[in-house]
C-alpha positions in Angstrom: 43.1 60.6 98.9 44.5 63.5 96.5 43.2 63.6 93.0 43.2 66.1 90.3 40.1 67.1 87.9 41.2 67.5 84.3 39.3 68.3 81.0 40.6 66.2 78.1 39.9 68.6 75.0 40.0 66.1 72.1 39.3 62.5 73.0 37.3 63.0 76.2 36.1 66.7 76.3 33.8 66.4 73.4 31.8 63.7 74.9 29.5 66.1 77.1 28.0 66.0 80.6 25.3 64.4 82.8 23.3 65.8 85.4 24.0 63.4 88.5 26.1 60.5 89.4 25.0 57.2 88.6 24.1 54.6 91.3 23.6 50.9 91.0 22.1 48.2 93.0 23.4 44.4 92.8 21.5 41.5 93.5 22.8 37.9 93.2 22.8 34.7 94.5 25.9 32.4 93.9 27.1 33.4 90.5 23.7 34.4 88.8 22.1 37.7 89.5 21.4 41.4 88.1 22.4 44.6 88.3 20.4 47.8 88.0 22.1 50.9 86.2 20.8 54.3 86.4 21.1 56.3 83.0 21.0 59.9 83.8 20.0 62.7 81.3 23.1 63.3 79.2 26.3 61.0 79.0 26.9 58.1 81.3 29.9 55.5 81.1 28.4 52.0 81.2 29.5 48.4 81.6 28.0 45.1 82.1 30.1 42.9 84.2 27.6 39.9 83.6 27.7 37.1 80.8 24.2 37.7 79.5 22.4 34.8 77.7 20.6 34.9 74.3 17.0 34.6 74.9 16.9 32.2 71.8 20.1 30.0 72.0 21.2 30.4 75.5 24.5 31.2 74.4 26.4 34.3 75.4 25.0 37.3 73.8 26.4 40.7 75.4 25.4 42.6 72.4 23.9 46.0 72.6 20.7 44.6 70.8 20.4 42.2 73.6 21.1 44.3 76.4 19.2 47.4 75.5 16.3 45.9 73.6 15.0 48.6 71.0 12.4 46.6 69.0 9.7 49.0 70.0 11.7 52.2 70.0 12.4 52.0 73.8 15.6 53.7 73.2 14.7 56.0 70.1 17.3 58.7 69.7 19.7 57.3 72.2 23.4 57.1 71.4 25.9 54.5 72.2 29.6 55.0 71.6 31.9 52.1 71.9 35.8 52.4 71.4 38.5 50.5 69.6 40.9 53.2 69.0 38.1 55.3 67.4 34.5 55.8 68.4 31.8 53.5 67.0 28.4 55.2 67.2 25.1 53.2 67.4 21.9 55.1 67.4 18.5 54.2 68.6 15.6 54.3 66.0 12.0 53.6 66.1 12.5 49.8 65.7 16.0 49.0 66.5 19.8 50.2 66.3 21.4 51.8 63.2 24.2 49.4 63.0 22.2 46.6 64.1 23.1 46.8 67.7 25.9 44.1 67.2 28.6 46.1 69.1 29.3 44.3 72.5 29.4 45.4 76.0 31.2 42.2 77.4 32.7 42.0 81.0 35.5 44.2 81.0 34.3 46.7 78.2 32.6 50.1 78.8 30.7 52.1 76.6 29.4 55.9 76.6 25.6 55.9 76.6 23.8 59.2 75.8 20.2 59.3 77.4 18.6 62.2 75.4 15.5 62.4 77.7 15.0 64.5 80.8 14.4 61.7 83.1 16.6 59.0 84.6 16.3 55.6 82.9 17.1 52.3 85.1 18.1 49.3 83.1 18.5 46.0 84.4 21.3 43.6 83.0 20.6 39.8 84.2 23.4 37.3 83.8 26.1 35.1 85.1 29.2 36.6 87.1 32.3 35.8 85.4 34.6 33.5 87.3 38.2 32.1 87.6 41.4 34.0 86.4 40.0 36.8 84.2 42.1 38.9 81.8 41.2 42.3 80.5 43.8 43.0 77.8 44.7 46.9 78.1 46.2 48.1 74.7 48.9 51.0 74.2 46.9 54.1 74.1 43.4 54.7 75.5 41.1 52.0 76.6 37.4 52.4 77.7 37.3 49.5 80.4 35.6 48.5 83.5 35.9 45.5 86.0 34.8 42.2 84.7 33.0 41.4 87.8 30.3 43.3 89.5 32.6 45.4 92.0 33.5 49.1 92.7 35.4 51.1 94.8 39.2 51.1 95.2 40.3 48.9 92.3 43.9 48.6 93.6 43.3 47.4 97.2 40.1 45.4 96.2 41.4 41.6 96.5 39.2 40.7 93.4 39.9 43.6 91.2 43.6 43.9 92.3 44.1 46.6 89.5 47.3 48.7 88.7 49.9 46.7 90.4 51.6 46.2 87.1 51.0 49.6 85.8 53.9 51.4 84.0 54.9 54.7 85.2 52.9 57.5 84.0 49.8 55.4 82.7 46.7 57.3 83.4 43.4 56.2 84.6 40.2 59.0 84.0 36.9 58.5 85.8 34.2 60.9 84.6 32.4 63.1 87.3 28.9 63.9 86.0 28.4 66.2 88.8 31.4 68.6 87.7 31.4 67.4 84.2 35.1 67.0 84.6 37.4 63.9 84.9 39.3 62.9 87.9 42.8 61.7 86.9 45.0 59.2 88.7 48.7 59.0 87.7 50.8 55.7 88.3 54.2 56.0 89.9 57.1 53.5 89.9 56.7 49.9 90.5 52.9 50.1 90.0 52.2 52.6 93.0 49.6 55.6 92.6 51.3 58.3 94.6 48.3 60.7 94.1 45.8 58.1 95.5 44.2 54.7 94.2 42.2 54.8 91.0 38.3 54.4 92.1 35.6 52.6 90.1 32.6 54.9 90.8 30.1 52.4 90.6 29.2 48.8 89.6 28.0 49.1 85.9 30.3 52.2 85.4 33.6 52.5 83.9 36.8 54.6 82.9 39.4 55.4 80.6 42.9 53.7 81.1 45.9 55.2 79.1 48.8 53.1 78.9 52.1 54.7 77.8 53.6 51.5 77.3 54.0 49.8 73.7 53.0 46.5 75.1 49.9 45.2 76.3 49.1 45.5 80.1 47.0 42.5 81.5 44.4 43.5 84.0 43.5 40.0 85.8 41.0 39.6 88.3 40.2 36.4 90.2 36.7 35.5 91.5 35.5 32.2 92.8 32.1 31.5 94.0 32.3 30.3 97.5 30.7 26.6 98.3 27.3 27.1 100.3 
């Protein structure tokens, strides 16, 4: 596979670097399970491809405050950057998050997480694997996204993820390589092809930038059904 490394000066280049490539372990039984996500010193692209329950109500709660509980300052000085056309920054304090930890990391979303320490921290997300026909709406311009299910690897040939077949020519995917502090760029060709190589999702619990050149929403549809035992 042929790829190109690029530096994105304004939107992406200011984020920073990490010291090692994040690796995850995935454990699940039927549709319920958990993933371990290693957060290395510096910046990490993080996603949570699970539906996480609120400990009080049992309803879905994929908010930052429920995923990275900071009541005792466990994540003091950590930074989380969500994206909705511009960055939303939430900072860890000694007793919570500066914005209340209300931003979400729902399945299909990704965020930047900055680990300010010199040590790798492993976080565990516990929840239910989304099932059925799952749609991630990719808007015109830049999107910070991931698979809606716990999967990684070639996201075009993977039968569950089935990504990019309806991509518009000149759409771009950028995955971050913390070993080189650069991005790997994948460019869409005609008819949903990727002439330079298929986009690769580096790890479960990771994510990437998708740049859509179309003025219309591009739906990334994934299908996952739990097999009967």
